[in-house]
N, C-alpha and C positions, 0 to 999 in steps of 0.2 A: 448463591451469594452469601458471603459471610456477614455476621452482624456488623462488623466494622464497615464493610462496603455499603450496607444499608444505611448506616449512620452518615457516611460521607455523602451519599446521594441526597438524603433528606436535608442535611445541613446546607449543602451547596445549593439545592433548589430553593431553600428559604431565602438565600441571598438574591438569587435571580428573580424570584417572585416579587421582590420589592419594586422592580421595574418591569412588571409582567407585560404591559402593552408594548413597550419598546422591544422586549425580548421576543415576543410573538411576531412582531413585524420583521425583526431581523431574521428570524427563522424562515419565514415564508419568502423573504427576499433571497436568502441563500438557496433555499430549495428550488425556486424557479430559475435561479442563475445556473445551477448545476444540472437541472433537469427541466428545461423549458416546457417540454410536452406535458408535464404534470399539471401545469397551470390550468389547462382545460378541465381538470377534474374538480376545480373549486369555483365557488360563486364569484361574481364580479365584485360584490361588496364584501370585503374581507374582515370588516370590523367584528361582526358576530363570530366569524370563523376563528379569529385570533383569540377571542374570549373563550370559546369552547376548547381550544387547544390547551390553554393554560389551566382551565378547570379540569380537563381530563388528566393532564400531567400531575396536577396537585393530588388528585384522587389516587392515581397509580403510585406516586411516590409515598404517599401516606400509608398505603397498604403493602408496601414491599416487605415489611416484617412478617406478614402473614399472607403468602402467595395465594392460598386457597380462597381468600376473600376477593382477590383481584381477578382471578381467572374467569369467572362467569361474565363479568363486564368486558374483559379483554376478548373473549370468544365472540360475544355479540357485536363488538366493535369491528372485529376482523371480518365477520360475515357481512356486516353492513357496508364495509369498504369495498367488497367485491362488486356490489351493485353500482358503485361509483366509478368502476373501471380499474380499481387497484389490482396489481399483480404482485406475485411473490418477489420479483426482482426490484420492486419499488422500495421494499423495506430497508435494504442497505443504504439507499440514497437518502431516505428520510432520516435514518440514523446518522449519516454523515452530516447532514444539515443541522440536526439537533445538537450533536457534540460540538460542531463548529460554533453554534450559537452560545452554548454554555461556556466554551472557552473564551469567547469574546466578552461575555457578560461577567465572568468571574475574574478575568485578568490573571494576576499572580496567584489567585486562589485555585486556578486550574492546574493542579499538580499531577504528576504521573499517577499517584494513588487515586485521586478523584476521577481522572480520565478512565482508569481501569474499572473503577466501581460503576461508572455510568455505562461503560461498554458492556460490563457483565449484566447490568439491569436491562439495557435495551436488547442485548442479544438473547437473554433468557425469554423476555416477553415477546419479542418479535418472532422468535423461533416457534413459540407456542401459537401465536396468532396465525402464522403461516400454516401450521399444521391444521388448525381449526378451520381456516378458510378454504384450504385446498385439499381436504379429505384425508389427512393423515392423523393418526391418533398418537400424540406425543405430548404429554403434559410435563412441564418442567418441575424439577425439584429444587430445593434450596441449594443443592450442589451442582445444578445444571451448568454445563459449559456452553458459552455462547457460540452459535453457529457462524457468526460473522466476526471473527476475533480481531479484525483490523478496522472496524468501523471508526471513522473519524481520523484515521492515520493518513499521512501524506507520504507517498513514495516516489522516488526517482530511480528509473532503471536505465542505465546506459546500454546501447546496443540492444534495444528492446523490440525491434520490429519483426524479427524472425528467430527461428530456432529456439534455443534455451531461453533467450531473453523474452521472446513473445510468450512462452509458457509461464515465465515468472510474472509478466504483466497480467496474464489471465488469472493466475492464482491469487495474486494480490488483490485484484479487483473483485474476484468472487468472494474473497474473505472480507470485503467491505472497504478496502483502502481506495483512496483517490490516487491515481497513478499518472505521473508524467514519465515519458520515455524518450530517449534520443535514438536517432537513426542517421546513418551516413548517406546512403543513396537509395534505399528501398522505400520510396515515397508511397507507392501503391500498397505495399504491405503495411506501412504505417497507417495509412488512411483506413484500410480494411480492418485493422486491429482496433482502432478507435471506434469504428462503427460497431464492431462485435461487442466491445465492452459496453457501449451505450445501449445496445439492444438488450443486454443482460441487466440493465438498470444501473450500471456503474459509470464512472467518469474517468476518462483518459485524455491526456494531452500529448500529442506527438511533436517533438522538437528536432528539427534538422541540425545535426552537429557531427562533424567528423572528429572522432576522438584523437586523431593525429594532430589536430589543431588545438593548442592550449587555450587560445582565446575562445574557441567554439565550446570547449568543455565548460569553461567558466560561464559562458553565455547561457548554456543549457541550464545550469544550476540557477542562474539569475532569473531566467524565464519561469522556471518552476516555482521559485519563491515569490516572484512578482504575482503569479496567478493564484497561488494557494496559500501564501503567507508564511510558510515554514516547511521544513522537511523532517519527517520522523524516521524514514527508512531510505537508505541509499544502497542500491545493488549495482556494483561495478561489473557489468557483464560484457561490455564491448571488448572484442579481442580478435586478432587475426593470426593466421598461420601462413607464413611464406617459407616453404621448404627449400632445402638446398644443401649441397655438400660444401664443406668449408673451403675447398680448393678455389672455387670461383664464386663464392657467395657475394652478391653485390652489397657494398656498404650502404647504399640507399635503402635496400630492403632491411638490412640490420637496423638502421636508424628508425625506420617506420615501425618495425616490430617493437622496439623499445618505447617509441612514442605512444603507441596505442595500448600495448599490454602492460606497461609499467608506469610511464610518466602520467598518462591520463588518469590512472587510478589514484595516484597521489594528488593530482590537481583537483579531481572531483571531491575527494575527501577534504582537502584543504578549503575548498570553496563552500562545502556543505556544513562543516562543523559550526561556523558562527550562527547558522540558522537551525541548529539541531539541539534540543534540550536534553535533560536527563531522561533516560529511557530510550534514547536514539539507538538505531541499529544500522550497522554498516556491514555489508556482505559483499565479498568479491569472488567472482567465478575464476578459480585457478584451474589447475589440471593435474591429473595423476603424473604427468610427465615432469612435474617439479621434482619427483623422486625417482622416476624410472622412464626410460625412453623406449618406445615400442617398435620403432622402425627408423631406418636411416633418414637423414635430412632434417631432423627436428631439433638439432642441438641449440639453435638460437631460440626457438620457441620454448624449449625446456628451460633455458636460462631465464627467460622472462617470467615464466611461471614460478621458478624457484625464487626469483626476486620478490614476486608478489607474496609468496608464503612468508618470507623473512620480514618484509615490510609489515605484513598483517600482525605478526607477533610483536613487533615493536610498537605499532600504533595501538594495539590492545592495551599495552602498558601506559601509553600516553593518555588515552582517552577513557580508560576504565574508571579512574577517579572522578570523572565528570558524569558517570552513569551512562556512558555510551559504549556499547559492545562492538568489537571489530572482529570479524571472522572471515575465513576463506573456505570455500568448498573446493574439492579437487576431484571432479568427476572423471571417469574414464571415457573411452570413445562413446559418443552419444549420437544416435542416428537422428539427424534432422535434414531439412531440405538442403542445407549447406554442407552437410557432412555425411551423406548417405553411404559412401563407399567405406570410409574408415569406420563408420558406425557399425559395420557388419563384421569387424575384425577384432573383437575384444581379446581373442585368444593370442594375439600377437604381443600383448604386453606381458612381460615376465612376472610371474607370481612372487 
C-alpha cells in the first residue's frame, strides 16, 4: 500500500466509526444476506460481536502505516477463525460485505480512490491471514498486490452460463467480484455455475434473458442493479454463429445474428451506463474474424464482429471522459463445449 492509500483508509474509517454500531449491524446484515451459511459461525447475540468487529478494524486501520505491528495479531486472528469453521473461500465474501458497508456509510465519500485503497488494504491482510491459517508462508510487504483484486466490485456477464462466458464468471468470482450473468436456454448449466461459485465462497446470480430480445437485455441489467445496487463491470459475451453461404442465407438468421451480436451489445451498454460510475469497465467479446475470415460461411458473423469493433472504438471516446473504459477482445477459435470442432482448427485462420 502507498502512504496515500493508508491515509485514505484511515480518514474514511474515521468517518464510518462515528456511527460504528450502525455500520457493524449493516455489515453483518449484508454478510448473512450474501452468505447465509456463515451465520451459523456467529453467536445468536450479535451485540458484543459487532463491538469486537469495530474494535478490531480500528486497530488494524491504525496500524496500516507499519504492517509489522499488525501482522502478529492478524496471524493469531486467522488461526483462531479456523476453529470457528472459517475457510479460505470465506475471505472474499467478508471483503465484499465490508466494502459494501463502507460504500453505504461513506456515500459520496466512497470514491474510486477510496475503494481501491480499501481493496488494497483488505487484499493485503486477507492474503496474509489465509497464508497463516492454511499453512503457507507468505508475509505481505508494503508493495504487496492484493490476491482478490475485484473485492467489492459488481459485474454482469451476458451469455455467462457456458463456454468463454462461464470461464469469465468463474474468474471474476475468484478475484472477489459479485457476479450476475444471463443465459438464454441453458438453465441447468446456469444453476450449476451458481452453485460452483457459491461453493468457492462467492456470489453469483443467474438471469434468464435471450439477448435477441431487447426488453430481456434491459431486464437483465435491471435485475442485476435491483439485487446489487450498481454495476462496476459489464462483459458483453453473448453471441451466436449461424453459418451459411450468401446465395441462400435466410434473412431471419441475418436479423437474429445482428440482434444478438450487435444490437444486444449496444442495448446492454446503454442500460448499464446510468448505473456505472467512474472506474467502470465495459468489455465485449469480439472475434478475430472481425479482421479475417478463416472458413467459408462466416461472412455475416464476421460482419457483426467488425461492427462490434467499430462500436467499441466509438464508445471508448464517448465514455472515456466519464472514467469508464470500453474495450473489446478478439479471440481466435477457442475450444469449448459449444465450439469443440472449430476450436481444434486454429491453423485455418490466415496469419
